[in-house]
SEZARO-578013 format. One record per residue (C-alpha): residue number from 0; residue in one letter; x, y, z. Coordinates in steps of 0.1 Angstrom, whole numbers, plus 5000, padded with zeros to 4 digits. Example, Ala and Ser with C-alpha at 12.3 -4.5 7.8 and 13.67 -1.06 7.14 Angstrom:
2
+-----+----+------+-------+------+
|   i | aa | east | north |   up |
+-----+----+------+-------+------+
|   0 |  a | 5123 |  4955 | 5078 |
|   1 |  s | 5137 |  4989 | 5071 |
+-----+----+------+-------+------+
This chain:
155
+-----+----+------+-------+------+
|   i | aa | east | north |   up |
+-----+----+------+-------+------+
|   0 |  x | 3479 |  5156 | 8532 |
|   1 |  x | 3467 |  5136 | 8562 |
|   2 |  x | 3468 |  5152 | 8597 |
|   3 |  x | 3450 |  5184 | 8586 |
|   4 |  x | 3442 |  5209 | 8614 |
|   5 |  x | 3409 |  5201 | 8631 |
|   6 |  x | 3380 |  5218 | 8614 |
|   7 |  x | 3399 |  5225 | 8582 |
|   8 |  x | 3386 |  5230 | 8547 |
|   9 |  x | 3404 |  5212 | 8519 |
|  10 |  x | 3399 |  5222 | 8482 |
|  11 |  x | 3412 |  5196 | 8457 |
|  12 |  x | 3415 |  5204 | 8421 |
|  13 |  x | 3416 |  5173 | 8399 |
|  14 |  x | 3430 |  5170 | 8364 |
|  15 |  x | 3458 |  5166 | 8339 |
|  16 |  x | 3475 |  5198 | 8330 |
|  17 |  x | 3483 |  5186 | 8295 |
|  18 |  x | 3449 |  5175 | 8284 |
|  19 |  x | 3432 |  5209 | 8276 |
|  20 |  x | 3399 |  5212 | 8295 |
|  21 |  x | 3408 |  5183 | 8318 |
|  22 |  x | 3431 |  5208 | 8336 |
|  23 |  x | 3403 |  5230 | 8348 |
|  24 |  x | 3403 |  5217 | 8383 |
|  25 |  x | 3440 |  5224 | 8387 |
|  26 |  x | 3436 |  5260 | 8373 |
|  27 |  x | 3406 |  5267 | 8396 |
|  28 |  x | 3426 |  5257 | 8427 |
|  29 |  x | 3456 |  5277 | 8416 |
|  30 |  x | 3434 |  5308 | 8415 |
|  31 |  x | 3419 |  5299 | 8448 |
|  32 |  x | 3453 |  5296 | 8463 |
|  33 |  x | 3461 |  5332 | 8453 |
|  34 |  x | 3428 |  5345 | 8468 |
|  35 |  x | 3428 |  5325 | 8500 |
|  36 |  x | 3464 |  5331 | 8509 |
|  37 |  x | 3469 |  5301 | 8530 |
|  38 |  x | 3436 |  5302 | 8550 |
|  39 |  x | 3424 |  5270 | 8532 |
|  40 |  x | 3442 |  5238 | 8524 |
|  41 |  x | 3447 |  5236 | 8486 |
|  42 |  x | 3457 |  5204 | 8468 |
|  43 |  x | 3464 |  5197 | 8431 |
|  44 |  x | 3456 |  5161 | 8423 |
|  45 |  x | 3457 |  5137 | 8394 |
|  46 |  x | 3426 |  5118 | 8405 |
|  47 |  x | 3439 |  5085 | 8418 |
|  48 |  x | 3412 |  5073 | 8442 |
|  49 |  x | 3430 |  5057 | 8471 |
|  50 |  x | 3453 |  5087 | 8474 |
|  51 |  x | 3422 |  5110 | 8473 |
|  52 |  x | 3407 |  5091 | 8502 |
|  53 |  x | 3438 |  5095 | 8522 |
|  54 |  x | 3440 |  5132 | 8513 |
|  55 |  x | 3406 |  5141 | 8527 |
|  56 |  x | 3408 |  5117 | 8557 |
|  57 |  x | 3411 |  5145 | 8584 |
|  58 |  x | 3392 |  5173 | 8567 |
|  59 |  x | 3359 |  5187 | 8580 |
|  60 |  x | 3349 |  5199 | 8546 |
|  61 |  x | 3362 |  5189 | 8512 |
|  62 |  x | 3354 |  5207 | 8479 |
|  63 |  x | 3364 |  5188 | 8447 |
|  64 |  x | 3368 |  5206 | 8414 |
|  65 |  x | 3371 |  5185 | 8382 |
|  66 |  x | 3362 |  5184 | 8345 |
|  67 |  x | 3328 |  5167 | 8339 |
|  68 |  x | 3317 |  5145 | 8310 |
|  69 |  x | 3279 |  5143 | 8310 |
|  70 |  x | 3271 |  5154 | 8275 |
|  71 |  x | 3258 |  5188 | 8286 |
|  72 |  x | 3268 |  5220 | 8269 |
|  73 |  x | 3305 |  5228 | 8274 |
|  74 |  x | 3309 |  5252 | 8304 |
|  75 |  x | 3279 |  5238 | 8322 |
|  76 |  x | 3286 |  5238 | 8360 |
|  77 |  x | 3275 |  5209 | 8380 |
|  78 |  x | 3273 |  5210 | 8418 |
|  79 |  x | 3268 |  5177 | 8436 |
|  80 |  x | 3265 |  5174 | 8474 |
|  81 |  x | 3282 |  5140 | 8478 |
|  82 |  x | 3269 |  5135 | 8513 |
|  83 |  x | 3233 |  5134 | 8500 |
|  84 |  x | 3236 |  5119 | 8465 |
|  85 |  x | 3260 |  5096 | 8447 |
|  86 |  x | 3286 |  5110 | 8424 |
|  87 |  x | 3276 |  5099 | 8389 |
|  88 |  x | 3302 |  5076 | 8375 |
|  89 |  x | 3291 |  5085 | 8340 |
|  90 |  x | 3300 |  5121 | 8347 |
|  91 |  x | 3333 |  5116 | 8366 |
|  92 |  x | 3343 |  5081 | 8357 |
|  93 |  x | 3365 |  5088 | 8327 |
|  94 |  x | 3397 |  5086 | 8346 |
|  95 |  x | 3429 |  5070 | 8334 |
|  96 |  x | 3429 |  5053 | 8368 |
|  97 |  x | 3409 |  5022 | 8373 |
|  98 |  x | 3400 |  5036 | 8407 |
|  99 |  x | 3392 |  5073 | 8403 |
| 100 |  x | 3372 |  5101 | 8419 |
| 101 |  x | 3337 |  5086 | 8416 |
| 102 |  x | 3349 |  5053 | 8430 |
| 103 |  x | 3368 |  5070 | 8459 |
| 104 |  x | 3337 |  5089 | 8469 |
| 105 |  x | 3314 |  5059 | 8467 |
| 106 |  x | 3339 |  5036 | 8485 |
| 107 |  x | 3342 |  5062 | 8513 |
| 108 |  x | 3304 |  5063 | 8516 |
| 109 |  x | 3302 |  5025 | 8519 |
| 110 |  x | 3330 |  5025 | 8545 |
| 111 |  x | 3315 |  5054 | 8565 |
| 112 |  x | 3345 |  5076 | 8558 |
| 113 |  x | 3330 |  5105 | 8538 |
| 114 |  x | 3341 |  5139 | 8552 |
| 115 |  x | 3313 |  5156 | 8571 |
| 116 |  x | 3309 |  5179 | 8541 |
| 117 |  x | 3319 |  5168 | 8506 |
| 118 |  x | 3309 |  5189 | 8475 |
| 119 |  x | 3319 |  5183 | 8439 |
| 120 |  x | 3320 |  5210 | 8413 |
| 121 |  x | 3322 |  5197 | 8377 |
| 122 |  x | 3328 |  5219 | 8348 |
| 123 |  x | 3316 |  5203 | 8315 |
| 124 |  x | 3346 |  5201 | 8292 |
| 125 |  x | 3347 |  5205 | 8254 |
| 126 |  x | 3382 |  5194 | 8245 |
| 127 |  x | 3405 |  5168 | 8260 |
| 128 |  x | 3432 |  5167 | 8234 |
| 129 |  x | 3468 |  5172 | 8242 |
| 130 |  x | 3475 |  5209 | 8250 |
| 131 |  x | 3475 |  5234 | 8278 |
| 132 |  x | 3447 |  5258 | 8267 |
| 133 |  x | 3412 |  5257 | 8282 |
| 134 |  x | 3383 |  5261 | 8257 |
| 135 |  x | 3365 |  5295 | 8259 |
| 136 |  x | 3334 |  5280 | 8275 |
| 137 |  x | 3354 |  5263 | 8302 |
| 138 |  x | 3375 |  5294 | 8309 |
| 139 |  x | 3343 |  5314 | 8313 |
| 140 |  x | 3327 |  5289 | 8337 |
| 141 |  x | 3359 |  5286 | 8356 |
| 142 |  x | 3357 |  5321 | 8369 |
| 143 |  x | 3322 |  5315 | 8382 |
| 144 |  x | 3333 |  5283 | 8399 |
| 145 |  x | 3361 |  5302 | 8417 |
| 146 |  x | 3336 |  5326 | 8431 |
| 147 |  x | 3312 |  5299 | 8440 |
| 148 |  x | 3339 |  5278 | 8458 |
| 149 |  x | 3349 |  5309 | 8478 |
| 150 |  x | 3313 |  5312 | 8490 |
| 151 |  x | 3312 |  5274 | 8497 |
| 152 |  x | 3344 |  5277 | 8518 |
| 153 |  x | 3327 |  5302 | 8541 |
| 154 |  x | 3296 |  5280 | 8548 |
+-----+----+------+-------+------+
């Protein structure tokens, strides 16, 4: 995904399509792809950190969407401006990768390679068991995140 057009916006949905609520980032970007019709770069991603860093290398603005694990009520929406605050490892560090989303954001910060704008939307999950269905609370929050990300794209 390197060599994006100058000034482009990249939206990355992160997750595992077969782990219930962990798929929410993927489902959000699929809906956004339908609504933006190619005006925005959309990427589905499994969350491996080094590949994420390469993916956003040329983007002017990056919006990440992933399931969150903070202990908040399922369906809670978290918005974190990663240019101004660290991405909480406790919330996004439960990756099957040793070097995941939280580590990629913070290493990019240390290396001075964060995109000019990097925003993370986390939707608090309820179930991460094997399956392809989102829980009702996550499904409801997902619709709100789609609308919010569309607004964020136009900033």
